[in-house]
N, CA, C and O of each residue as an XYZ file, in Angstrom:
616
protein
N       3.829    -16.532     11.979
C       3.928    -15.596     10.883
C       5.181    -14.751     11.090
O       5.122    -13.682     11.697
N       6.299    -15.228     10.589
C       7.557    -14.524     10.786
C       8.022    -13.789      9.547
O       8.928    -12.959      9.626
N       7.416    -14.076      8.399
C       7.799    -13.379      7.168
C       7.411    -11.911      7.271
O       6.317    -11.573      7.724
N       8.305    -11.062      6.853
C       8.034     -9.627      6.887
C       7.860     -9.059      5.483
O       7.937     -7.847      5.282
N       7.627     -9.940      4.517
C       7.318     -9.518      3.155
C       6.156    -10.363      2.663
O       5.995    -11.516      3.062
N       5.363     -9.780      1.805
C       4.246    -10.531      1.243
C       3.816     -9.837     -0.043
O       3.884     -8.614     -0.157
N       3.375    -10.632     -1.002
C       2.810    -10.068     -2.221
C       1.801    -11.039     -2.800
O       1.906    -12.254     -2.636
N       0.823    -10.471     -3.480
C      -0.178    -11.257     -4.188
C      -0.523    -10.531     -5.469
O      -0.309     -9.324     -5.591
N      -1.062    -11.280     -6.431
C      -1.406    -10.707     -7.735
C      -2.837    -11.049     -8.111
O      -3.427    -12.003     -7.605
N      -3.376    -10.241     -9.014
C      -4.720    -10.440     -9.525
C      -4.726     -9.916    -10.968
O      -3.956     -9.018    -11.309
N      -5.584    -10.472    -11.796
C      -5.718     -9.968    -13.157
C      -6.879     -8.991    -13.210
O      -7.977     -9.276    -12.730
N      -6.618     -7.838    -13.798
C      -7.609     -6.770    -13.924
C      -7.859     -6.529    -15.410
O      -6.913     -6.381    -16.183
N      -9.105     -6.491    -15.804
C      -9.450     -6.243    -17.210
C      -9.439     -4.744    -17.489
O     -10.480     -4.110    -17.664
N      -8.226     -4.205    -17.524
C      -7.984     -2.789    -17.825
C      -6.523     -2.683    -18.218
O      -5.726     -3.570    -17.911
N      -6.175     -1.617    -18.886
C      -4.791     -1.440    -19.314
C      -3.884     -1.144    -18.117
O      -4.351     -0.631    -17.100
N      -2.590     -1.464    -18.233
C      -1.662     -1.128    -17.149
C      -1.678      0.367    -16.818
O      -1.540      0.742    -15.654
N      -1.843      1.215    -17.822
C      -1.877      2.654    -17.587
C      -3.120      3.057    -16.788
O      -3.038      3.893    -15.887
N      -4.264      2.463    -17.118
C      -5.496      2.761    -16.382
C      -5.397      2.287    -14.937
O      -5.845      2.977    -14.020
N      -4.807      1.106    -14.734
C      -4.635      0.581    -13.376
C      -3.674      1.478    -12.597
O      -3.922      1.806    -11.437
N      -2.589      1.868    -13.235
C      -1.629      2.768    -12.588
C      -2.306      4.073    -12.188
O      -2.142      4.540    -11.061
N      -3.065      4.661    -13.106
C      -3.730      5.928    -12.815
C      -4.644      5.798    -11.602
O      -4.784      6.745    -10.829
N      -5.253      4.657    -11.433
C      -6.128      4.418    -10.284
C      -5.314      4.292     -8.997
O      -5.548      5.036     -8.045
N      -4.368      3.364     -8.958
C      -3.663      3.096     -7.699
C      -2.721      4.225     -7.290
O      -2.417      4.379     -6.107
N      -2.256      5.014     -8.255
C      -1.345      6.110     -7.908
C      -2.095      7.354     -7.440
O      -1.467      8.317     -6.999
N      -3.414      7.353     -7.525
C      -4.213      8.453     -6.990
C      -4.507      8.132     -5.531
O      -5.564      7.591     -5.209
N      -3.567      8.467     -4.652
C      -3.694      8.078     -3.246
C      -4.933      8.665     -2.584
O      -5.378      8.159     -1.554
N      -5.498      9.728     -3.160
C      -6.703     10.308     -2.567
C      -7.899      9.358     -2.674
O      -8.931      9.590     -2.044
N      -7.767      8.288     -3.469
C      -8.842      7.304     -3.627
C      -8.610      6.042     -2.793
O      -9.435      5.130     -2.822
N      -7.514      5.976     -2.061
C      -7.146      4.759     -1.324
C      -8.265      4.256     -0.418
O      -8.451      3.046     -0.289
N      -8.999      5.144      0.199
C     -10.088      4.736      1.084
C     -11.172      3.934      0.390
O     -11.963      3.265      1.054
N     -11.224      3.988     -0.942
C     -12.205      3.217     -1.697
C     -11.882      1.731     -1.720
O     -12.780      0.912     -1.918
N     -10.605      1.362     -1.520
C     -10.247     -0.054     -1.631
C      -9.506     -0.623     -0.435
O      -9.466     -1.843     -0.273
N      -8.929      0.200      0.393
C      -8.142     -0.328      1.512
C      -9.023     -0.659      2.715
O      -9.891      0.132      3.085
N      -8.803     -1.826      3.327
C      -9.557     -2.161      4.530
C      -9.020     -1.452      5.778
O      -9.661     -1.503      6.827
N      -7.857     -0.790      5.691
C      -7.260     -0.121      6.848
C      -7.112      1.385      6.617
O      -7.461      2.182      7.488
N      -6.607      1.770      5.470
C      -6.371      3.185      5.176
C      -7.669      3.814      4.683
O      -8.150      3.483      3.600
N      -8.231      4.714      5.470
C      -9.533      5.292      5.139
C      -9.440      6.525      4.249
O     -10.398      6.859      3.551
N      -8.287      7.209      4.268
C      -8.113      8.382      3.410
C      -6.635      8.749      3.317
O      -5.836      8.422      4.195
N      -6.293      9.442      2.220
C      -4.937      9.943      2.014
C      -5.025     11.310      1.370
O      -5.997     11.622      0.683
N      -4.011     12.122      1.592
C      -3.936     13.422      0.939
C      -2.480     13.773      0.695
O      -1.592     13.471      1.492
N      -2.270     14.433     -0.459
C      -0.928     14.853     -0.851
C      -0.502     16.059     -0.024
O      -1.333     16.877      0.370
N       0.787     16.161      0.233
C       1.321     17.316      0.953
C       1.532     18.512      0.034
O       1.525     19.655      0.489
N       1.715     18.256     -1.235
C       1.950     19.332     -2.191
C       1.281     18.985     -3.514
O       0.837     17.855     -3.722
N       1.214     19.962     -4.398
C       0.646     19.748     -5.731
C       1.557     18.818     -6.533
O       2.736     18.670     -6.213
N       1.021     18.211     -7.549
C       1.837     17.410     -8.452
C       1.569     15.925     -8.380
O       1.935     15.191     -9.298
N       0.937     15.457     -7.308
C       0.542     14.060     -7.226
C       1.671     13.054     -7.276
O       2.744     13.270     -6.713
N       1.416     11.961     -7.954
C       2.281     10.773     -7.947
C       3.577     11.002     -8.715
O       3.620     10.892     -9.940
N       4.615     11.318     -7.981
C       5.958     11.438     -8.558
C       6.946     11.076     -7.464
O       6.664     11.251     -6.279
N       8.089     10.577     -7.859
C       9.112     10.198     -6.875
C       9.450     11.421     -6.030
O       9.691     12.510     -6.552
N       9.462     11.220     -4.726
C       9.747     12.285     -3.780
C       8.515     12.957     -3.207
O       8.605     13.646     -2.191
N       7.348     12.766     -3.848
C       6.111     13.356     -3.332
C       5.753     12.687     -2.007
O       5.998     11.497     -1.809
N       5.170     13.470     -1.110
C       4.796     12.943      0.204
C       3.284     13.051      0.394
O       2.636     13.969     -0.108
N       2.749     12.089      1.131
C       1.324     12.107      1.443
C       1.096     11.542      2.826
O       1.926     10.798      3.348
N      -0.031     11.897      3.417
C      -0.430     11.370      4.720
C      -1.573     10.404      4.500
O      -2.472     10.650      3.695
N      -1.525      9.299      5.229
C      -2.606      8.322      5.214
C      -3.220      8.206      6.599
O      -2.509      8.140      7.602
N      -4.531      8.183      6.644
C      -5.262      7.993      7.908
C      -5.738      6.550      7.939
O      -6.402      6.085      7.012
N      -5.394      5.848      9.007
C      -5.668      4.423      9.133
C      -6.568      4.151     10.328
O      -6.516      4.850     11.340
N      -7.403      3.109     10.187
C      -8.278      2.683     11.279
C      -8.321      1.162     11.288
O      -8.560      0.523     10.264
N      -8.083      0.597     12.472
C      -8.146     -0.867     12.612
C      -8.358     -1.200     14.082
O      -7.676     -0.667     14.957
N      -9.305     -2.082     14.338
C      -9.584     -2.560     15.694
C      -9.779     -1.416     16.685
O      -9.281     -1.470     17.809
N     -10.510     -0.374     16.263
C     -10.798      0.738     17.146
C      -9.653      1.731     17.328
O      -9.786      2.695     18.082
N      -8.552      1.511     16.659
C      -7.384      2.389     16.755
C      -7.301      3.242     15.501
O      -7.537      2.748     14.399
N      -6.969      4.521     15.657
C      -6.829      5.448     14.533
C      -5.432      6.054     14.594
O      -4.979      6.468     15.661
N      -4.744      6.107     13.446
C      -3.418      6.718     13.389
C      -3.156      7.227     11.984
O      -3.789      6.800     11.018
N      -2.211      8.147     11.894
C      -1.809      8.690     10.606
C      -0.333      8.433     10.373
O       0.465      8.418     11.310
N       0.022      8.230      9.104
C       1.416      8.028      8.718
C       1.745      8.952      7.550
O       0.878      9.303      6.750
N       3.005      9.334      7.471
C       3.492     10.111      6.337
C       4.332      9.176      5.479
O       5.183      8.449      5.992
N       4.093      9.197      4.178
C       4.801      8.326      3.241
C       5.431      9.160      2.138
O       5.007     10.280      1.852
N       6.467      8.573      1.520
C       7.129      9.206      0.388
C       7.144      8.252     -0.792
O       7.497      7.081     -0.650
N       6.761      8.753     -1.950
C       6.743      7.951     -3.172
C       8.189      7.645     -3.579
O       9.027      8.543     -3.668
N       8.463      6.353     -3.824
C       9.814      5.939     -4.223
C       9.848      5.355     -5.631
O      10.927      5.154     -6.188
N       8.684      5.081     -6.215
C       8.613      4.598     -7.595
C       7.309      5.113     -8.193
O       6.239      4.965     -7.603
N       7.415      5.719     -9.371
C       6.230      6.260    -10.037
C       6.462      6.191    -11.544
O       6.833      7.175    -12.184
N       6.234      5.001    -12.087
C       6.425      4.781    -13.518
C       5.095      4.307    -14.102
O       4.698      3.154    -13.931
N       4.425      5.214    -14.786
C       3.069      4.948    -15.268
C       2.992      3.637    -16.045
O       3.774      3.384    -16.962
N       2.022      2.812    -15.645
C       1.799      1.534    -16.296
C       2.723      0.429    -15.828
O       2.602     -0.710    -16.281
N       3.659      0.748    -14.914
C       4.616     -0.280    -14.473
C       4.691     -0.427    -12.952
O       4.567     -1.534    -12.428
N       4.896      0.708    -12.232
C       5.093      0.583    -10.790
C       4.758      1.873    -10.063
O       5.066      2.973    -10.523
N       4.113      1.703     -8.905
C       3.884      2.798     -7.969
C       4.177      2.256     -6.580
O       3.581      1.262     -6.167
N       5.095      2.901     -5.845
C       5.479      2.401     -4.522
C       5.837      3.561     -3.601
O       6.195      4.648     -4.055
N       5.735      3.309     -2.307
C       6.044      4.327     -1.317
C       6.623      3.680     -0.058
O       6.420      2.498      0.220
N       7.351      4.509      0.688
C       7.923      4.100      1.974
C       7.170      4.861      3.057
O       6.986      6.074      2.957
N       6.739      4.150      4.086
C       6.027      4.745      5.212
C       7.042      5.177      6.273
O       7.967      4.438      6.609
N       6.847      6.380      6.784
C       7.689      6.876      7.876
C       9.141      7.010      7.466
O       9.452      7.300      6.311
N      10.003      6.800      8.403
C      11.447      6.904      8.175
C      12.033      5.557      7.777
O      12.962      5.058      8.413
N      11.480      4.977      6.720
C      11.972      3.693      6.242
C      11.382      2.507      6.977
O      12.044      1.482      7.139
N      10.125      2.641      7.431
C       9.516      1.586      8.246
C       8.907      0.454      7.426
O       9.122     -0.721      7.724
N       8.151      0.808      6.398
C       7.435     -0.192      5.599
C       7.449      0.275      4.149
O       7.339      1.468      3.868
N       7.585     -0.682      3.233
C       7.483     -0.364      1.801
C       6.245     -1.058      1.254
O       6.088     -2.271      1.392
N       5.369     -0.275      0.630
C       4.188     -0.782     -0.050
C       4.341     -0.465     -1.525
O       4.952      0.542     -1.880
N       3.796     -1.310     -2.388
C       3.869     -0.984     -3.797
C       2.943     -1.817     -4.656
O       2.425     -2.858     -4.250
N       2.759     -1.306     -5.868
C       1.995     -1.994     -6.900
C       2.856     -2.077     -8.142
O       3.517     -1.109     -8.517
N       2.846     -3.235     -8.778
C       3.457     -3.358    -10.096
C       2.373     -3.838    -11.054
O       1.460     -4.574    -10.677
N       2.500     -3.403    -12.295
C       1.556     -3.760    -13.332
C       2.311     -4.419    -14.471
O       3.377     -3.961    -14.880
N       1.739     -5.504    -14.974
C       2.338     -6.212    -16.109
C       1.230     -6.532    -17.097
O       0.215     -7.122    -16.728
N       1.427     -6.137    -18.376
C       0.384     -6.444    -19.355
C       0.256     -7.953    -19.565
O       1.256     -8.660    -19.693
N      -0.973     -8.429    -19.597
C      -1.274     -9.825    -19.904
C      -2.423     -9.817    -20.906
O      -3.044     -8.780    -21.140
N      -2.700    -10.966    -21.487
C      -3.730    -11.046    -22.525
C      -5.073    -10.504    -22.050
O      -5.784     -9.854    -22.817
N      -5.425    -10.763    -20.801
C      -6.732    -10.351    -20.279
C      -6.731     -8.919    -19.742
O      -7.767     -8.436    -19.287
N      -5.591     -8.235    -19.787
C      -5.530     -6.862    -19.278
C      -4.221     -6.586    -18.564
O      -3.190     -6.354    -19.195
N      -4.273     -6.614    -17.226
C      -3.107     -6.287    -16.412
C      -2.998     -7.244    -15.245
O      -3.976     -7.508    -14.545
N      -1.802     -7.760    -15.045
C      -1.536     -8.474    -13.799
C      -1.076     -7.420    -12.806
O      -0.018     -6.815    -12.979
N      -1.870     -7.200    -11.767
C      -1.566     -6.228    -10.726
C      -1.052     -6.971     -9.505
O      -1.717     -7.867     -8.987
N       0.127     -6.595     -9.054
C       0.726     -7.201     -7.873
C       0.867     -6.138     -6.796
O       1.406     -5.058     -7.041
N       0.380     -6.450     -5.611
C       0.591     -5.578     -4.452
C       1.632     -6.239     -3.566
O       1.563     -7.439     -3.301
N       2.596     -5.448     -3.109
C       3.649     -5.983     -2.246
C       3.782     -5.149     -0.984
O       3.462     -3.961     -0.962
N       4.259     -5.800      0.060
C       4.430     -5.189      1.376
C       5.711     -5.734      1.965
O       5.979     -6.932      1.872
N       6.507     -4.865      2.571
C       7.722     -5.302      3.260
C       7.896     -4.474      4.520
O       7.993     -3.248      4.461
N       7.936     -5.150      5.656
C       8.196     -4.512      6.945
C       9.712     -4.411      7.052
O      10.390     -5.422      7.233
N      10.243     -3.203      6.943
C      11.681     -2.980      6.863
C      12.340     -2.990      8.241
O      11.664     -2.821      9.256
N      13.641     -3.185      8.275
C      14.392     -3.273      9.523
C      14.180     -2.043     10.403
O      14.031     -2.178     11.617
N      14.163     -0.854      9.817
C      13.943      0.366     10.606
C      12.582      0.333     11.284
O      12.430      0.840     12.396
N      11.595     -0.254     10.629
C      10.264     -0.381     11.219
C      10.252     -1.347     12.386
O       9.634     -1.084     13.418
N      10.939     -2.468     12.218
C      11.043     -3.452     13.312
C      11.718     -2.807     14.519
O      11.252     -2.942     15.650
N      12.820     -2.105     14.263
C      13.551     -1.442     15.354
C      12.683     -0.387     16.031
O      12.679     -0.284     17.257
N      11.942      0.402     15.240
C      11.071      1.425     15.808
C       9.997      0.796     16.687
O       9.687      1.320     17.757
N       9.427     -0.325     16.245
C       8.402     -0.991     17.050
C       8.980     -1.475     18.376
O       8.310     -1.395     19.406
N      10.199     -1.970     18.366
C      10.825     -2.417     19.621
C      11.060     -1.236     20.556
O      10.875     -1.358     21.767
N      11.463     -0.105     20.010
C      11.658      1.089     20.838
C      10.331      1.621     21.367
O      10.232      2.002     22.534
N       9.322      1.647     20.519
C       8.037      2.241     20.885
C       7.206      1.336     21.804
O       6.584      1.819     22.750
N       7.196      0.031     21.529
C       6.296     -0.872     22.234
C       6.983     -1.779     23.255
O       6.306     -2.473     24.014
N       8.308     -1.782     23.282
C       9.026     -2.595     24.264
C       8.654     -4.060     24.178
O       8.736     -4.672     23.113
N       8.240     -4.627     25.319
C       7.914     -6.051     25.379
C       6.726     -6.424     24.504
O       6.578     -7.589     24.133
N       5.887     -5.468     24.170
C       4.707     -5.728     23.342
C       5.017     -5.627     21.840
O       4.125     -5.800     21.009
N       6.263     -5.350     21.499
C       6.636     -5.154     20.092
C       6.287     -6.367     19.235
O       5.751     -6.215     18.138
N       6.583     -7.556     19.723
C       6.309     -8.769     18.948
C       4.841     -8.886     18.583
O       4.505     -9.204     17.442
N       3.962     -8.630     19.547
C       2.523     -8.709     19.296
C       2.090     -7.619     18.315
O       1.255     -7.863     17.444
N       2.651     -6.430     18.451
C       2.308     -5.329     17.554
C       2.772     -5.622     16.123
O       2.058     -5.338     15.162
N       3.960     -6.186     15.994
C       4.493     -6.542     14.674
C       3.639     -7.639     14.045
O       3.341     -7.586     12.851
N       3.245     -8.626     14.834
C       2.368     -9.691     14.332
C       1.036     -9.118     13.850
O       0.518     -9.526     12.811
N       0.488     -8.172     14.609
C      -0.787     -7.567     14.216
C      -0.663     -6.860     12.873
O      -1.538     -7.006     12.019
N       0.403     -6.102     12.671
C       0.602     -5.386     11.399
C       0.843     -6.372     10.252
O       0.386     -6.161      9.128
N       1.565     -7.445     10.556
C       1.832     -8.468      9.541
C       0.533     -9.154      9.133
O       0.282     -9.346      7.943
N      -0.285     -9.521     10.097
C      -1.571    -10.145      9.804
C      -2.455     -9.210      8.993
O      -3.156     -9.652      8.082
N      -2.426     -7.910      9.320
C      -3.230     -6.941      8.572
C      -2.804     -6.896      7.110
O      -3.649     -6.787      6.222
N      -1.509     -6.979      6.855
C      -1.026     -6.979      5.463
C      -1.461     -8.251      4.747
O      -1.946     -8.195      3.617
N      -1.290     -9.391      5.397
C      -1.653    -10.659      4.768
C      -3.150    -10.732      4.468
O      -3.551    -11.273      3.437
N      -3.975    -10.192      5.361
C      -5.421    -10.197      5.155
C      -5.852     -9.090      4.197
O      -6.767     -9.275      3.394
N      -5.192     -7.947      4.287
C      -5.617     -6.776      3.540
C      -5.283     -6.802      2.066
O      -6.041     -6.280      1.249
N      -4.160     -7.403      1.712
C      -3.735     -7.376      0.309
C      -4.767     -8.029     -0.612
O      -5.143     -7.403     -1.603
N      -5.244     -9.241     -0.348
C      -6.232     -9.804     -1.276
C      -7.534     -8.997     -1.312
O      -8.153     -8.876     -2.369
N      -7.950     -8.450     -0.181
C      -9.168     -7.633     -0.156
C      -8.961     -6.350     -0.964
O      -9.850     -5.922     -1.701
N      -7.790     -5.746     -0.822
C      -7.470     -4.529     -1.565
C      -7.448     -4.798     -3.065
O      -8.039     -4.048     -3.841
N      -6.769     -5.864     -3.472
C      -6.688     -6.190     -4.894
C      -8.069     -6.450     -5.492
O      -8.362     -6.000     -6.600
N      -8.909     -7.169     -4.769
C     -10.260     -7.453     -5.270
C     -11.058     -6.159     -5.436
O     -11.782     -5.997     -6.419
N     -10.928     -5.248     -4.488
C     -11.652     -3.975     -4.573
C     -11.111     -3.120     -5.731
O     -11.893     -2.498     -6.449
N      -9.805     -3.084     -5.916
C      -9.228     -2.337     -7.030
C      -9.744     -2.897     -8.352
O     -10.101     -2.140     -9.254
N      -9.784     -4.229     -8.465
C     -10.283     -4.842     -9.696
C     -11.739     -4.417     -9.956
O     -12.083     -4.039    -11.076
N     -12.580     -4.477     -8.934
C     -13.983     -4.074     -9.104
C     -14.089     -2.634     -9.590
O     -14.869     -2.342    -10.496
N     -13.321     -1.742     -9.002
C     -13.368     -0.323     -9.374
C     -12.826     -0.124    -10.793
O     -13.435      0.584    -11.594
N     -11.695     -0.740    -11.105
C     -11.071     -0.564    -12.415
C     -11.944     -1.115    -13.533
O     -12.007     -0.536    -14.617
N     -12.607     -2.215    -13.278
C     -13.415     -2.843    -14.316
C     -14.758     -2.162    -14.494
O     -15.429     -2.382    -15.502
N     -15.161     -1.344    -13.544
C     -16.389     -0.539    -13.662
C     -16.144      0.704    -14.493
O     -17.062      1.230    -15.122
N     -14.906      1.174    -14.494
C     -14.570      2.459    -15.152
C     -14.799      2.403    -16.652
O     -14.568      3.391    -17.349
């Protein structure tokens, strides 16, 4: 598993605006993410470019928090953020389709993140990077399925 980018899509029977309103409310992330158990905004105003939030993550008995900054916030089209100092980019895009919305989740492990892992973990960096990559590959379809269930219940 050497790819450091991944994306998958799912069709959600809801409008792109409704899907955007759901995924851009980071305080609800714990409802659908298999790793991120909770998020909170650093300031008032919510989902807007430049807004920052903290995410609390749990996986394999390990708990950690990350600070992210919103880099795309276009209602009904795209919501995306960068984790840390340019380490990882996560995002959602929405595209109207006949059945509702095609929701795509994307993940990219950025060069700064790879470099940080090598500095932080040394010889174990490769294993740590593989673990995070596997979590993204496994987590994206589970996340999308959970978002669809929540959006279609609304």
